[in-house]
A tleap script that builds the chain and sets N, CA, C and O, in Angstrom:
source leaprc.protein.ff14SB
mol = sequence {
  NMET ALA LEU THR HIE LEU ASP ALA GLY VAL
  ILE ILE GLY PHE LEU ASP ALA ASP ASP ALA
  HIE HIE GLY ALA ALA ARG THR ALA LEU ALA
  GLN ALA LEU GLY GLY ARG ASP GLN ILE ALA
  MET ALA ALA SER ALA LEU ALA GLU CYS LEU
  VAL GLY PRO ALA ARG ARG GLY ASP SER SER
  ILE GLN ILE VAL ILE ASP ALA LEU LYS ARG
  LEU PRO VAL GLU ILE VAL ASN LEU ASN THR
  GLU ILE ALA THR GLU ALA ALA ARG LEU ARG
  SER ARG ASN ARG SER LEU ARG LEU PRO GLY
  ALA LEU VAL ILE ALA THR ALA ALA VAL SER
  ASN VAL ASP GLN LEU ILE THR THR ASP GLY
  ARG TRP PRO THR GLN GLN ALA MET LYS LEU
  ASP LEU LYS ILE ASN ARG CILE
}
set mol.1.N position { -9.634 17.893 35.601 }
set mol.1.CA position { -9.179 18.371 36.508 }
set mol.1.C position { -9.580 20.024 35.225 }
set mol.1.O position { -9.827 20.318 34.055 }
set mol.2.N position { -9.376 20.603 36.618 }
set mol.2.CA position { -9.648 22.233 36.461 }
set mol.2.C position { -8.864 23.598 36.412 }
set mol.2.O position { -7.945 23.604 37.230 }
set mol.3.N position { -8.935 24.342 35.939 }
set mol.3.CA position { -7.981 25.403 35.942 }
set mol.3.C position { -8.365 26.195 36.900 }
set mol.3.O position { -8.944 27.190 36.464 }
set mol.4.N position { -8.226 26.125 38.594 }
set mol.4.CA position { -8.609 28.185 39.215 }
set mol.4.C position { -7.348 29.271 39.351 }
set mol.4.O position { -6.148 29.117 39.125 }
set mol.5.N position { -7.710 29.826 39.571 }
set mol.5.CA position { -6.881 30.935 39.292 }
set mol.5.C position { -7.061 31.648 40.563 }
set mol.5.O position { -8.183 31.471 41.037 }
set mol.6.N position { -6.364 32.327 41.184 }
set mol.6.CA position { -6.507 33.025 42.656 }
set mol.6.C position { -6.275 34.067 42.926 }
set mol.6.O position { -5.063 34.190 43.105 }
set mol.7.N position { -6.838 35.007 43.073 }
set mol.7.CA position { -6.556 36.646 43.949 }
set mol.7.C position { -5.667 36.719 44.205 }
set mol.7.O position { -5.083 36.097 43.318 }
set mol.8.N position { -4.557 37.264 45.238 }
set mol.8.CA position { -4.061 37.688 46.022 }
set mol.8.C position { -4.662 37.486 47.803 }
set mol.8.O position { -3.850 37.279 48.705 }
set mol.9.N position { -6.107 37.584 48.053 }
set mol.9.CA position { -7.173 37.830 49.170 }
set mol.9.C position { -6.965 36.120 49.885 }
set mol.9.O position { -6.753 35.735 51.035 }
set mol.10.N position { -7.105 35.563 48.867 }
set mol.10.CA position { -7.533 33.918 49.124 }
set mol.10.C position { -6.378 33.536 49.659 }
set mol.10.O position { -6.565 33.144 50.811 }
set mol.11.N position { -5.053 33.466 49.266 }
set mol.11.CA position { -3.707 33.146 49.697 }
set mol.11.C position { -3.312 33.751 51.244 }
set mol.11.O position { -2.885 33.131 52.218 }
set mol.12.N position { -3.607 35.150 51.095 }
set mol.12.CA position { -3.938 36.535 52.561 }
set mol.12.C position { -4.060 35.737 53.373 }
set mol.12.O position { -3.270 35.336 54.228 }
set mol.13.N position { -5.588 35.327 53.023 }
set mol.13.CA position { -6.627 34.540 54.137 }
set mol.13.C position { -6.526 33.818 54.452 }
set mol.13.O position { -6.624 33.614 55.662 }
set mol.14.N position { -6.116 32.429 53.129 }
set mol.14.CA position { -5.465 31.226 53.980 }
set mol.14.C position { -4.456 31.202 55.078 }
set mol.14.O position { -4.515 30.609 56.155 }
set mol.15.N position { -3.886 31.665 54.782 }
set mol.15.CA position { -2.312 31.839 55.897 }
set mol.15.C position { -3.039 32.930 56.669 }
set mol.15.O position { -4.102 32.354 56.901 }
set mol.16.N position { -3.106 33.693 57.014 }
set mol.16.CA position { -3.768 34.363 58.435 }
set mol.16.C position { -4.472 33.998 58.768 }
set mol.16.O position { -5.353 33.722 57.953 }
set mol.17.N position { -4.737 33.655 60.290 }
set mol.17.CA position { -6.138 32.498 60.929 }
set mol.17.C position { -6.905 33.545 61.267 }
set mol.17.O position { -8.086 33.370 61.569 }
set mol.18.N position { -6.362 34.708 61.261 }
set mol.18.CA position { -6.667 35.819 62.391 }
set mol.18.C position { -7.814 36.744 61.364 }
set mol.18.O position { -8.715 37.293 61.999 }
set mol.19.N position { -7.826 37.023 59.178 }
set mol.19.CA position { -8.294 37.823 58.226 }
set mol.19.C position { -9.918 36.813 58.286 }
set mol.19.O position { -10.417 35.732 58.603 }
set mol.20.N position { -10.153 38.050 57.761 }
set mol.20.CA position { -12.049 37.956 58.062 }
set mol.20.C position { -12.161 36.863 56.941 }
set mol.20.O position { -13.118 36.098 57.063 }
set mol.21.N position { -11.168 36.639 55.657 }
set mol.21.CA position { -11.308 35.814 54.941 }
set mol.21.C position { -10.894 34.048 55.103 }
set mol.21.O position { -10.903 33.176 54.233 }
set mol.22.N position { -10.595 33.971 56.362 }
set mol.22.CA position { -9.429 32.404 55.977 }
set mol.22.C position { -10.346 31.706 56.404 }
set mol.22.O position { -9.658 30.904 57.036 }
set mol.23.N position { -11.917 31.199 56.640 }
set mol.23.CA position { -12.568 30.501 56.113 }
set mol.23.C position { -12.473 30.122 54.887 }
set mol.23.O position { -12.189 29.061 54.333 }
set mol.24.N position { -12.863 31.551 54.425 }
set mol.24.CA position { -13.770 30.927 53.151 }
set mol.24.C position { -12.509 30.929 52.472 }
set mol.24.O position { -12.461 29.778 52.039 }
set mol.25.N position { -11.589 31.434 52.154 }
set mol.25.CA position { -9.912 30.827 51.818 }
set mol.25.C position { -10.099 29.476 51.759 }
set mol.25.O position { -10.503 28.823 50.797 }
set mol.26.N position { -9.715 29.020 53.069 }
set mol.26.CA position { -10.109 27.860 53.807 }
set mol.26.C position { -10.975 27.038 52.439 }
set mol.26.O position { -10.402 26.381 51.570 }
set mol.27.N position { -12.124 27.220 52.504 }
set mol.27.CA position { -12.230 26.474 52.366 }
set mol.27.C position { -12.811 26.580 50.546 }
set mol.27.O position { -12.952 25.426 50.141 }
set mol.28.N position { -13.076 27.375 49.695 }
set mol.28.CA position { -11.917 27.119 48.555 }
set mol.28.C position { -10.732 26.419 48.301 }
set mol.28.O position { -10.734 25.495 47.488 }
set mol.29.N position { -9.872 26.703 48.813 }
set mol.29.CA position { -9.419 26.011 48.481 }
set mol.29.C position { -9.066 24.716 48.168 }
set mol.29.O position { -8.399 24.410 47.180 }
set mol.30.N position { -9.749 23.510 49.466 }
set mol.30.CA position { -9.417 22.428 50.351 }
set mol.30.C position { -10.927 22.031 48.683 }
set mol.30.O position { -10.961 20.944 48.105 }
set mol.31.N position { -12.018 23.373 48.295 }
set mol.31.CA position { -12.552 22.437 47.808 }
set mol.31.C position { -12.149 22.143 46.063 }
set mol.31.O position { -12.660 21.251 45.386 }
set mol.32.N position { -10.844 23.399 45.454 }
set mol.32.CA position { -10.425 23.411 44.719 }
set mol.32.C position { -9.607 22.119 44.591 }
set mol.32.O position { -9.643 21.562 43.493 }
set mol.33.N position { -8.750 21.477 45.738 }
set mol.33.CA position { -7.954 20.759 45.445 }
set mol.33.C position { -8.281 20.157 45.645 }
set mol.33.O position { -7.578 19.292 45.124 }
set mol.34.N position { -9.724 19.250 46.601 }
set mol.34.CA position { -10.749 18.057 46.203 }
set mol.34.C position { -10.872 17.595 45.385 }
set mol.34.O position { -10.814 16.410 45.058 }
set mol.35.N position { -11.198 19.043 44.587 }
set mol.35.CA position { -11.328 18.406 42.736 }
set mol.35.C position { -10.052 18.014 41.476 }
set mol.35.O position { -10.129 17.807 40.265 }
set mol.36.N position { -9.365 18.030 42.060 }
set mol.36.CA position { -7.983 17.689 41.765 }
set mol.36.C position { -7.315 19.081 40.191 }
set mol.36.O position { -6.459 18.980 39.311 }
set mol.37.N position { -8.342 20.254 40.613 }
set mol.37.CA position { -8.141 21.404 39.986 }
set mol.37.C position { -6.311 22.117 40.091 }
set mol.37.O position { -5.657 22.470 41.072 }
set mol.38.N position { -5.963 22.092 38.568 }
set mol.38.CA position { -4.538 23.396 38.599 }
set mol.38.C position { -5.088 23.666 39.840 }
set mol.38.O position { -6.012 23.059 40.381 }
set mol.39.N position { -4.257 24.926 40.395 }
set mol.39.CA position { -4.150 26.275 40.635 }
set mol.39.C position { -2.689 27.264 40.374 }
set mol.39.O position { -1.463 27.166 40.340 }
set mol.40.N position { -3.910 28.358 40.210 }
set mol.40.CA position { -2.767 29.526 39.718 }
set mol.40.C position { -2.711 30.670 40.419 }
set mol.40.O position { -3.644 31.026 41.139 }
set mol.41.N position { -1.650 31.326 40.280 }
set mol.41.CA position { -1.772 33.142 40.328 }
set mol.41.C position { -0.444 34.371 39.737 }
set mol.41.O position { 0.662 34.593 40.231 }
set mol.42.N position { -1.124 34.999 38.491 }
set mol.42.CA position { -1.036 35.565 38.630 }
set mol.42.C position { 0.798 36.372 38.907 }
set mol.42.O position { 0.649 37.028 39.938 }
set mol.43.N position { 1.886 36.502 38.560 }
set mol.43.CA position { 3.009 36.571 39.786 }
set mol.43.C position { 2.781 38.739 40.045 }
set mol.43.O position { 3.749 39.320 40.536 }
set mol.44.N position { 1.564 39.555 39.679 }
set mol.44.CA position { 1.417 40.612 40.095 }
set mol.44.C position { 0.885 40.252 41.884 }
set mol.44.O position { 1.223 41.009 42.794 }
set mol.45.N position { 0.156 39.181 42.089 }
set mol.45.CA position { -1.157 39.039 42.703 }
set mol.45.C position { 0.342 37.847 43.953 }
set mol.45.O position { 0.320 37.683 45.172 }
set mol.46.N position { 0.813 37.599 43.477 }
set mol.46.CA position { 2.285 36.988 45.153 }
set mol.46.C position { 2.378 37.941 45.391 }
set mol.46.O position { 1.948 38.305 46.486 }
set mol.47.N position { 3.131 39.099 44.298 }
set mol.47.CA position { 3.828 39.984 44.677 }
set mol.47.C position { 2.694 40.746 46.417 }
set mol.47.O position { 2.986 40.858 47.608 }
set mol.48.N position { 1.176 41.140 45.430 }
set mol.48.CA position { 1.204 41.596 46.627 }
set mol.48.C position { 0.324 40.724 48.089 }
set mol.48.O position { -0.361 41.204 48.993 }
set mol.49.N position { 0.762 39.168 47.762 }
set mol.49.CA position { 1.365 38.773 48.722 }
set mol.49.C position { 2.725 38.233 49.907 }
set mol.49.O position { 3.129 37.669 50.923 }
set mol.50.N position { 2.823 38.639 49.258 }
set mol.50.CA position { 4.735 39.428 49.769 }
set mol.50.C position { 4.439 40.371 50.660 }
set mol.50.O position { 5.044 40.667 51.690 }
set mol.51.N position { 3.582 40.774 50.255 }
set mol.51.CA position { 4.195 42.772 51.065 }
set mol.51.C position { 4.101 42.583 52.376 }
set mol.51.O position { 5.151 42.696 53.007 }
set mol.52.N position { 2.229 42.087 53.498 }
set mol.52.CA position { 3.481 41.977 54.610 }
set mol.52.C position { 3.994 41.357 54.624 }
set mol.52.O position { 5.029 41.974 54.875 }
set mol.53.N position { 4.403 39.904 54.521 }
set mol.53.CA position { 6.027 39.616 54.771 }
set mol.53.C position { 6.769 39.892 55.177 }
set mol.53.O position { 7.240 39.810 56.311 }
set mol.54.N position { 7.224 40.576 53.668 }
set mol.54.CA position { 8.444 41.676 52.950 }
set mol.54.C position { 8.321 42.350 55.068 }
set mol.54.O position { 8.917 41.658 55.893 }
set mol.55.N position { 7.810 43.180 55.392 }
set mol.55.CA position { 7.670 43.426 56.097 }
set mol.55.C position { 8.321 43.383 57.314 }
set mol.55.O position { 8.825 44.286 57.982 }
set mol.56.N position { 8.177 41.414 57.621 }
set mol.56.CA position { 8.598 41.124 58.849 }
set mol.56.C position { 10.433 40.746 58.232 }
set mol.56.O position { 11.467 40.619 58.888 }
set mol.57.N position { 10.215 40.674 56.923 }
set mol.57.CA position { 11.786 39.931 56.567 }
set mol.57.C position { 11.525 39.314 55.366 }
set mol.57.O position { 10.467 39.345 54.738 }
set mol.58.N position { 12.892 38.562 54.987 }
set mol.58.CA position { 13.311 37.574 54.081 }
set mol.58.C position { 12.500 36.033 55.333 }
set mol.58.O position { 11.309 35.734 55.248 }
set mol.59.N position { 13.084 35.608 55.932 }
set mol.59.CA position { 12.483 34.059 56.294 }
set mol.59.C position { 10.503 34.109 55.893 }
set mol.59.O position { 9.721 33.198 55.622 }
set mol.60.N position { 10.306 35.635 56.036 }
set mol.60.CA position { 8.694 35.419 56.499 }
set mol.60.C position { 8.915 34.883 54.888 }
set mol.60.O position { 8.896 33.691 54.581 }
set mol.61.N position { 9.103 35.865 54.045 }
set mol.61.CA position { 8.803 35.688 52.844 }
set mol.61.C position { 8.813 34.477 52.006 }
set mol.61.O position { 7.844 34.196 51.301 }
set mol.62.N position { 9.876 33.749 52.058 }
set mol.62.CA position { 10.106 32.011 52.294 }
set mol.62.C position { 9.273 31.392 52.514 }
set mol.62.O position { 8.852 30.492 51.786 }
set mol.63.N position { 8.827 31.727 53.585 }
set mol.63.CA position { 7.452 30.926 54.272 }
set mol.63.C position { 6.184 30.671 53.575 }
set mol.63.O position { 5.474 29.672 53.694 }
set mol.64.N position { 5.935 31.986 52.626 }
set mol.64.CA position { 4.521 32.342 52.012 }
set mol.64.C position { 5.420 31.305 50.908 }
set mol.64.O position { 5.003 30.154 50.772 }
set mol.65.N position { 6.458 31.675 50.256 }
set mol.65.CA position { 6.761 30.379 48.872 }
set mol.65.C position { 6.331 29.227 48.970 }
set mol.65.O position { 5.406 28.523 48.564 }
set mol.66.N position { 7.657 29.171 49.922 }
set mol.66.CA position { 7.369 27.262 50.309 }
set mol.66.C position { 5.500 27.404 50.319 }
set mol.66.O position { 5.078 27.198 49.181 }
set mol.67.N position { 4.938 27.551 50.821 }
set mol.67.CA position { 3.524 27.226 51.411 }
set mol.67.C position { 2.416 27.245 50.072 }
set mol.67.O position { 1.482 26.527 49.714 }
set mol.68.N position { 3.192 28.700 49.469 }
set mol.68.CA position { 2.345 28.408 47.643 }
set mol.68.C position { 3.254 26.888 46.623 }
set mol.68.O position { 2.700 26.566 45.572 }
set mol.69.N position { 4.240 26.299 46.934 }
set mol.69.CA position { 4.572 25.074 46.617 }
set mol.69.C position { 4.387 23.875 46.879 }
set mol.69.O position { 4.493 22.893 46.144 }
set mol.70.N position { 4.177 23.934 47.676 }
set mol.70.CA position { 3.071 22.654 49.409 }
set mol.70.C position { 1.920 22.791 48.293 }
set mol.70.O position { 1.668 21.666 47.863 }
set mol.71.N position { 1.218 23.677 47.741 }
set mol.71.CA position { -0.079 23.558 47.959 }
set mol.71.C position { -0.773 22.658 46.323 }
set mol.71.O position { -1.812 22.073 46.019 }
set mol.72.N position { 0.434 22.987 45.695 }
set mol.72.CA position { 0.904 23.819 44.904 }
set mol.72.C position { 0.125 24.678 44.191 }
set mol.72.O position { -1.056 24.455 43.921 }
set mol.73.N position { 1.112 26.254 43.680 }
set mol.73.CA position { 0.384 26.844 43.050 }
set mol.73.C position { 1.670 27.059 41.771 }
set mol.73.O position { 2.893 27.079 41.903 }
set mol.74.N position { 0.917 27.184 40.685 }
set mol.74.CA position { 1.937 27.741 39.545 }
set mol.74.C position { 1.576 29.584 40.027 }
set mol.74.O position { 0.609 30.212 40.459 }
set mol.75.N position { 2.768 29.830 39.700 }
set mol.75.CA position { 3.140 31.418 39.701 }
set mol.75.C position { 2.194 31.420 37.996 }
set mol.75.O position { 1.923 30.333 37.486 }
set mol.76.N position { 1.940 32.250 37.554 }
set mol.76.CA position { 1.806 32.083 35.450 }
set mol.76.C position { 2.916 34.441 36.039 }
set mol.76.O position { 2.983 35.377 36.836 }
set mol.77.N position { 3.382 33.846 34.764 }
set mol.77.CA position { 3.917 35.426 34.423 }
set mol.77.C position { 3.788 36.740 33.899 }
set mol.77.O position { 3.749 36.536 32.686 }
set mol.78.N position { 3.734 37.490 34.009 }
set mol.78.CA position { 3.331 38.777 33.267 }
set mol.78.C position { 3.904 39.367 31.907 }
set mol.78.O position { 4.989 39.947 31.947 }
set mol.79.N position { 3.316 39.260 30.876 }
set mol.79.CA position { 3.981 38.845 29.749 }
set mol.79.C position { 3.161 39.827 28.655 }
set mol.79.O position { 1.962 39.639 28.858 }
set mol.80.N position { 3.373 40.909 27.456 }
set mol.80.CA position { 2.554 40.944 26.504 }
set mol.80.C position { 1.145 40.851 25.942 }
set mol.80.O position { 0.815 41.785 25.211 }
set mol.81.N position { 0.431 40.074 26.116 }
set mol.81.CA position { -0.872 38.933 25.527 }
set mol.81.C position { -1.394 39.841 27.246 }
set mol.81.O position { -2.099 40.831 27.050 }
set mol.82.N position { -1.001 39.454 29.113 }
set mol.82.CA position { -2.098 39.759 29.504 }
set mol.82.C position { -1.733 41.999 30.266 }
set mol.82.O position { -2.041 42.882 31.066 }
set mol.83.N position { -0.880 41.567 29.096 }
set mol.83.CA position { -0.006 43.196 29.974 }
set mol.83.C position { -1.985 44.203 28.743 }
set mol.83.O position { -2.903 44.911 29.158 }
set mol.84.N position { -1.712 43.728 27.542 }
set mol.84.CA position { -2.242 44.341 26.463 }
set mol.84.C position { -3.821 43.856 27.365 }
set mol.84.O position { -4.592 44.806 27.494 }
set mol.85.N position { -4.205 42.812 27.825 }
set mol.85.CA position { -5.703 42.926 28.061 }
set mol.85.C position { -5.727 44.277 28.937 }
set mol.85.O position { -5.855 45.409 28.470 }
set mol.86.N position { -5.542 43.857 30.639 }
set mol.86.CA position { -4.999 44.114 32.234 }
set mol.86.C position { -4.705 45.912 30.760 }
set mol.86.O position { -3.487 45.898 30.583 }
set mol.87.N position { -4.965 46.437 30.383 }
set mol.87.CA position { -4.951 47.338 29.489 }
set mol.87.C position { -6.479 47.757 29.155 }
set mol.87.O position { -7.029 48.733 29.665 }
set mol.88.N position { -6.897 47.151 28.515 }
set mol.88.CA position { -8.402 47.099 28.008 }
set mol.88.C position { -9.492 46.755 28.846 }
set mol.88.O position { -10.606 46.847 28.330 }
set mol.89.N position { -9.430 46.429 29.867 }
set mol.89.CA position { -10.288 46.276 30.952 }
set mol.89.C position { -10.410 46.891 31.484 }
set mol.89.O position { -11.526 47.121 31.950 }
set mol.90.N position { -9.442 47.523 31.757 }
set mol.90.CA position { -9.137 49.103 32.743 }
set mol.90.C position { -9.953 50.631 31.358 }
set mol.90.O position { -10.932 51.342 31.131 }
set mol.91.N position { -9.031 50.376 31.040 }
set mol.91.CA position { -9.943 51.390 29.684 }
set mol.91.C position { -11.509 51.150 29.934 }
set mol.91.O position { -12.326 52.040 30.170 }
set mol.92.N position { -11.879 49.220 29.798 }
set mol.92.CA position { -14.154 49.686 29.981 }
set mol.92.C position { -13.734 50.316 31.078 }
set mol.92.O position { -13.902 51.535 31.032 }
set mol.93.N position { -12.957 49.651 32.622 }
set mol.93.CA position { -14.313 49.829 33.877 }
set mol.93.C position { -13.257 51.017 34.337 }
set mol.93.O position { -12.169 50.506 34.070 }
set mol.94.N position { -13.027 52.174 34.823 }
set mol.94.CA position { -12.535 52.896 35.255 }
set mol.94.C position { -12.204 52.831 37.171 }
set mol.94.O position { -11.211 53.178 37.810 }
set mol.95.N position { -13.298 52.333 37.540 }
set mol.95.CA position { -13.078 51.944 38.657 }
set mol.95.C position { -12.504 50.604 38.709 }
set mol.95.O position { -12.843 50.430 39.879 }
set mol.96.N position { -11.845 49.383 38.375 }
set mol.96.CA position { -11.198 48.819 38.334 }
set mol.96.C position { -9.022 48.974 37.712 }
set mol.96.O position { -8.411 49.188 36.665 }
set mol.97.N position { -8.653 48.666 39.327 }
set mol.97.CA position { -7.868 49.367 39.591 }
set mol.97.C position { -6.837 48.126 38.914 }
set mol.97.O position { -7.059 46.932 39.112 }
set mol.98.N position { -5.786 48.589 38.163 }
set mol.98.CA position { -3.594 48.214 37.548 }
set mol.98.C position { -4.305 46.235 38.225 }
set mol.98.O position { -4.734 45.302 37.545 }
set mol.99.N position { -4.061 46.384 40.206 }
set mol.99.CA position { -4.038 45.564 39.963 }
set mol.99.C position { -4.561 43.967 40.571 }
set mol.99.O position { -3.950 42.920 40.786 }
set mol.100.N position { -5.863 44.345 40.701 }
set mol.100.CA position { -6.855 43.982 40.014 }
set mol.100.C position { -6.698 43.501 37.879 }
set mol.100.O position { -6.089 42.536 37.415 }
set mol.101.N position { -7.099 44.055 37.472 }
set mol.101.CA position { -6.782 44.264 36.145 }
set mol.101.C position { -5.961 42.946 35.085 }
set mol.101.O position { -6.214 42.236 34.113 }
set mol.102.N position { -4.179 43.408 36.652 }
set mol.102.CA position { -3.312 41.887 35.826 }
set mol.102.C position { -4.180 40.586 36.117 }
set mol.102.O position { -4.443 39.766 35.237 }
set mol.103.N position { -4.657 40.462 37.621 }
set mol.103.CA position { -5.403 39.438 38.174 }
set mol.103.C position { -6.235 39.079 37.430 }
set mol.103.O position { -5.937 37.920 37.142 }
set mol.104.N position { -7.009 39.324 36.986 }
set mol.104.CA position { -8.210 39.388 35.762 }
set mol.104.C position { -7.620 38.556 34.166 }
set mol.104.O position { -7.830 37.518 33.538 }
set mol.105.N position { -6.738 39.866 34.066 }
set mol.105.CA position { -6.601 39.801 32.420 }
set mol.105.C position { -5.821 38.284 32.876 }
set mol.105.O position { -6.328 37.290 32.357 }
set mol.106.N position { -4.725 38.064 33.732 }
set mol.106.CA position { -4.390 36.200 33.810 }
set mol.106.C position { -4.729 35.634 33.268 }
set mol.106.O position { -4.428 35.128 32.188 }
set mol.107.N position { -5.851 35.567 34.269 }
set mol.107.CA position { -7.078 34.330 34.712 }
set mol.107.C position { -7.330 34.624 33.002 }
set mol.107.O position { -6.662 33.858 32.307 }
set mol.108.N position { -7.994 35.389 32.405 }
set mol.108.CA position { -8.689 35.670 31.169 }
set mol.108.C position { -7.425 34.941 29.997 }
set mol.108.O position { -7.698 33.896 29.406 }
set mol.109.N position { -6.644 35.349 29.877 }
set mol.109.CA position { -5.236 34.649 29.167 }
set mol.109.C position { -5.419 33.299 29.030 }
set mol.109.O position { -5.597 32.721 27.958 }
set mol.110.N position { -5.365 32.682 30.364 }
set mol.110.CA position { -5.223 31.447 30.696 }
set mol.110.C position { -5.708 30.225 30.709 }
set mol.110.O position { -5.332 29.053 30.751 }
set mol.111.N position { -7.546 31.461 30.615 }
set mol.111.CA position { -8.600 29.682 29.773 }
set mol.111.C position { -8.598 29.607 31.316 }
set mol.111.O position { -8.048 28.510 31.412 }
set mol.112.N position { -8.817 29.986 32.578 }
set mol.112.CA position { -9.041 29.619 33.691 }
set mol.112.C position { -10.413 28.610 33.392 }
set mol.112.O position { -10.964 28.444 32.303 }
set mol.113.N position { -10.782 27.994 34.716 }
set mol.113.CA position { -12.482 27.316 34.155 }
set mol.113.C position { -12.856 28.324 35.021 }
set mol.113.O position { -13.621 29.155 34.530 }
set mol.114.N position { -12.345 28.577 36.831 }
set mol.114.CA position { -12.497 29.768 37.383 }
set mol.114.C position { -11.409 30.877 38.340 }
set mol.114.O position { -10.220 30.678 38.590 }
set mol.115.N position { -11.913 31.583 38.584 }
set mol.115.CA position { -11.211 32.752 39.407 }
set mol.115.C position { -11.580 32.926 40.787 }
set mol.115.O position { -12.797 32.748 40.728 }
set mol.116.N position { -11.394 33.085 41.603 }
set mol.116.CA position { -11.295 33.121 43.505 }
set mol.116.C position { -10.821 34.376 43.658 }
set mol.116.O position { -9.640 34.423 43.313 }
set mol.117.N position { -11.406 35.811 44.173 }
set mol.117.CA position { -11.491 36.425 44.906 }
set mol.117.C position { -11.908 36.619 46.454 }
set mol.117.O position { -12.397 35.647 47.027 }
set mol.118.N position { -11.730 37.869 47.176 }
set mol.118.CA position { -11.920 38.490 47.956 }
set mol.118.C position { -12.987 39.383 47.636 }
set mol.118.O position { -14.148 39.518 48.023 }
set mol.119.N position { -12.206 39.981 46.771 }
set mol.119.CA position { -12.450 42.113 45.978 }
set mol.119.C position { -13.541 41.647 45.623 }
set mol.119.O position { -13.464 40.873 44.668 }
set mol.120.N position { -15.325 41.970 46.363 }
set mol.120.CA position { -16.292 42.666 45.966 }
set mol.120.C position { -16.295 44.088 45.347 }
set mol.120.O position { -17.203 44.628 44.715 }
set mol.121.N position { -14.541 44.779 45.815 }
set mol.121.CA position { -15.332 46.021 44.355 }
set mol.121.C position { -15.163 45.758 43.140 }
set mol.121.O position { -15.809 46.418 42.326 }
set mol.122.N position { -14.167 44.631 42.633 }
set mol.122.CA position { -14.516 44.347 40.898 }
set mol.122.C position { -15.596 44.339 40.845 }
set mol.122.O position { -16.536 43.999 41.564 }
set mol.123.N position { -15.283 45.184 38.932 }
set mol.123.CA position { -17.124 44.351 38.128 }
set mol.123.C position { -17.441 43.404 38.088 }
set mol.123.O position { -16.709 42.417 38.172 }
set mol.124.N position { -18.917 43.402 37.913 }
set mol.124.CA position { -18.932 42.259 36.612 }
set mol.124.C position { -18.272 41.562 35.622 }
set mol.124.O position { -17.451 42.168 34.934 }
set mol.125.N position { -18.526 40.202 35.402 }
set mol.125.CA position { -18.231 39.740 34.211 }
set mol.125.C position { -18.657 40.765 33.151 }
set mol.125.O position { -17.884 41.486 32.520 }
set mol.126.N position { -20.516 40.718 33.001 }
set mol.126.CA position { -20.399 41.548 32.183 }
set mol.126.C position { -19.777 42.531 32.200 }
set mol.126.O position { -18.728 42.324 31.591 }
set mol.127.N position { -19.848 43.812 32.674 }
set mol.127.CA position { -18.786 44.249 33.106 }
set mol.127.C position { -17.662 44.696 32.606 }
set mol.127.O position { -17.325 45.799 32.175 }
set mol.128.N position { -16.823 43.120 32.785 }
set mol.128.CA position { -15.674 44.019 31.795 }
set mol.128.C position { -15.810 42.962 30.894 }
set mol.128.O position { -14.677 42.639 30.537 }
set mol.129.N position { -16.909 42.067 30.200 }
set mol.129.CA position { -16.711 41.305 28.661 }
set mol.129.C position { -16.051 40.705 28.931 }
set mol.129.O position { -14.944 41.243 28.932 }
set mol.130.N position { -16.037 39.198 29.376 }
set mol.130.CA position { -15.322 38.609 29.611 }
set mol.130.C position { -16.245 37.290 30.160 }
set mol.130.O position { -17.054 37.277 31.087 }
set mol.131.N position { -15.671 35.751 28.904 }
set mol.131.CA position { -16.160 35.012 29.347 }
set mol.131.C position { -15.724 34.175 30.443 }
set mol.131.O position { -15.242 33.096 30.098 }
set mol.132.N position { -15.788 34.453 31.867 }
set mol.132.CA position { -14.880 34.067 32.565 }
set mol.132.C position { -15.909 34.068 34.100 }
set mol.132.O position { -16.493 35.093 34.451 }
set mol.133.N position { -15.985 32.909 34.801 }
set mol.133.CA position { -16.623 32.534 36.609 }
set mol.133.C position { -15.799 33.559 37.609 }
set mol.133.O position { -14.767 32.925 37.833 }
set mol.134.N position { -15.721 34.620 38.220 }
set mol.134.CA position { -15.435 35.111 39.044 }
set mol.134.C position { -16.899 34.649 41.000 }
set mol.134.O position { -18.018 34.882 41.456 }
set mol.135.N position { -15.622 33.935 41.274 }
set mol.135.CA position { -15.987 33.247 42.443 }
set mol.135.C position { -15.672 33.863 43.092 }
set mol.135.O position { -14.465 33.761 43.313 }
set mol.136.N position { -16.575 35.160 44.048 }
set mol.136.CA position { -15.980 35.514 45.924 }
set mol.136.C position { -16.318 34.951 46.543 }
set mol.136.O position { -17.413 34.391 46.597 }
set mol.137.N position { -15.080 34.924 47.504 }
set mol.137.CA position { -15.490 35.020 48.285 }
set mol.137.C position { -15.492 35.534 49.682 }
set mol.137.O position { -16.468 35.345 50.407 }
savepdb mol mol.pdb
quit
């Protein structure tokens, strides 16, 4: 059983049939769940997923939280080790914004087998100097 970490765009795409990444997100999640992977996501990515629903109200937020529980997705809280790794990533890659650095750092610290993202702007694994498999969908 592998550990797959998700970026916010994967969940946003999965939950929104009109999103450009909907099909790819559904396929990626189906493959991970079919392979009996454990699924995780950074708490910071959860916050990103909840911005749109928060505009519509608390009941919309609850729908997303319930969907994540059903998948199931484990939410990984921010801690000092993750914050430090995110700072290192940002210091080495000026184009990498803090939300992305937090997600990548959470995955790296958690020793995931893969990180799935919809963000094509992230630097390459080599540029980030990480031994981390990043799958862009």
